C-alpha positions in Angstrom: -0.8 14.9 9.8 -0.1 11.5 8.4 -1.9 8.4 9.5 0.0 5.1 9.3 -3.2 3.2 8.9 -4.6 5.4 6.0 -2.8 6.1 2.8 -3.8 8.1 -0.2 -4.5 6.4 -3.5 -5.3 7.9 -6.9 -9.1 8.6 -6.5 -9.4 7.4 -2.9 -7.7 6.0 0.2 -6.5 2.7 1.6 -7.3 1.8 5.2 -5.5 -0.9 7.3 -7.9 -2.1 10.0 -8.0 -4.7 12.7 -11.5 -5.9 13.6 -13.0 -7.3 16.8 -16.4 -8.8 15.9 -19.3 -9.5 18.2 -18.9 -6.3 20.2 -21.7 -4.4 22.0 -21.6 -1.6 19.4 -19.6 -0.6 16.3 -16.9 1.9 17.1 -13.3 2.9 16.6 -11.2 1.9 19.6 -7.9 3.5 18.6 -4.7 3.1 16.6 -2.2 0.3 17.3 1.0 0.5 15.2 0.0 0.8 11.6 -3.7 -0.3 11.9 -6.9 1.3 13.0 -8.7 -0.9 15.6 -12.5 -1.3 15.2 -15.1 -3.1 17.1 -18.0 -4.4 15.1 -21.4 -5.4 16.4 -21.9 -8.1 13.8 -20.9 -11.7 14.2 -18.0 -13.1 12.2 -20.2 -15.7 10.5 -20.8 -16.1 6.7 -19.3 -12.7 5.9 -21.7 -10.7 8.2 -18.9 -8.8 9.8 -17.4 -7.9 6.5 -20.8 -6.7 5.2 -21.3 -4.7 8.4 -17.8 -3.1 8.1 -18.5 -2.0 4.5 -21.9 -0.6 5.4 -20.5 1.3 8.5 -17.5 2.7 6.7 -19.6 3.8 3.7 -22.0 5.7 6.0 -19.3 7.2 8.2 -17.3 8.4 5.2 -20.3 9.6 3.2 -19.8 7.3 0.2 -21.8 4.5 -1.4 -21.3 0.9 -0.3 -20.0 0.2 -3.8 -17.1 2.6 -3.2 -15.8 0.5 -0.2 -14.0 -2.7 -1.1 -12.1 -5.1 1.2 -9.1 -6.0 -0.9 -7.2 -8.2 1.5 -8.0 -10.2 4.6 -11.6 -11.3 4.0 -11.2 -14.1 6.6 -8.7 -12.4 8.9 -9.1 -9.8 11.6 -6.6 -7.6 9.8 -8.0 -6.2 6.5 -7.0 -3.7 3.8 -9.9 -1.7 2.5 -10.0 0.7 -0.5 -12.4 3.5 -0.6 -13.0 5.2 -4.0 -13.8 8.8 -3.7 -11.9 11.7 -5.4 -12.9 14.1 -2.6 -11.7 11.9 0.3 -8.4 12.8 1.9 -6.5 11.1 4.7 -7.2 13.9 7.2 -10.9 13.8 6.3 -11.0 10.0 7.0 -9.6 10.4 10.5 -12.1 13.2 11.3 -15.1 11.3 9.8 -14.2 8.1 11.8 -13.6 10.1 15.0 -10.1 8.6 15.4 -8.5 9.6 18.7 -5.2 11.5 18.0 -2.1 10.3 19.7 -0.4 12.6 22.1 2.5 14.5 20.6 5.9 13.3 21.7 
């Protein structure tokens, strides 16, 4: 099943996410259009939310922090993130992040 927020790249995947910082806990809240919506417990001050996002994604996907890079949107709520891992597939990302699947139409 394809995910509009996750695309395969040579040697990894690209994620399109929308962040809400300063939440009670870090979690996936769902998919809206072509982005994955996340809540982050970190505050959006001095890059703390970006650091928390990279750390959380690395742990959830079973890769090193160095394999996770925010490529666009460092200061925006919407971000593009590239995860380098030759064993990571789009379906595996959705499962690892526990993304709710939309109902079939």
